[in-house]
C-alpha positions, 0 to 999 in steps of 0.5 A, a space after each residue: 748248093 744243088 739241094 735245098 737248105 731243108 734237104 741238106 739239114 735233114 740229111 745231116 741230122 739223119 746221119 746223127 742217129 746212133 752215133 756220138 753226135 746223137 749222144 751229144 744232142 748235136 743238131 744241124 740248124 743252118 747251111 749257107 753257100 759256104 758254112 754249116 751250123 750246128 748247136 749242142 746243149 751244154 748240160 752236165 752230160 758234157 761238163 768236166 768235173 768242175 761244171 764247165 763244158 768239157 774241151 773234148 765235147 767241143 772238139 767232138 762237136 767241131 769234128 762232127 760239123 767239119 766232117 759233115 760240112 766237107 761231105 755237104 760241100 764236096 757233094 760226091 756220094 762216092 767219097 767218105 770224109 775223115 778228120 786227119 788233124 784237129 787243133 782247138 783253142 778253148 778261150 771261154 768257159 760255159 756252164 749251160 745253154 747252147 753252143 753254136 758251131 759254124 764250119 767255114 771252108 778255108 781250103 777245098 781241095 779234091 783230097 784234103 780240106 781245111 776248115 775253121 770252126 767257131 764255137 760260140 755261146 748264145 750271145 755270140 761270144 767265142 768259146 773255142 776256135 778250131 782248125 780241122 783238116 779232112 781227107 776225102 777217100 773213095 768208098 
């Protein structure tokens, strides 16, 4: 990482303004050499009708963090990142608290990238496991 951890997180959080990420209250909280972590509150705003986290909100969190991670780790201001395929397995429900998404690169090609995103509750239990493919496009 060329930039400091604080700079990277500030940049990631700044891009959330006026987007779905802001609506879902996604906050980027950690970055390492090969992972990016974000958290999202689980409230009625992201529930399905029976009061548990909506799978679509989990997928939106996963695509948001995976795309941000691709942008951070590709480290090229002249590209745009787009998700082109996503697959999620939801394995445990959650009604409140926070979920934490950790994106880790599986394959970092110049054109396409493959990400694994683990979404866990505050106790570290797996909520969803997501695979995301991103593509880098020239601006």
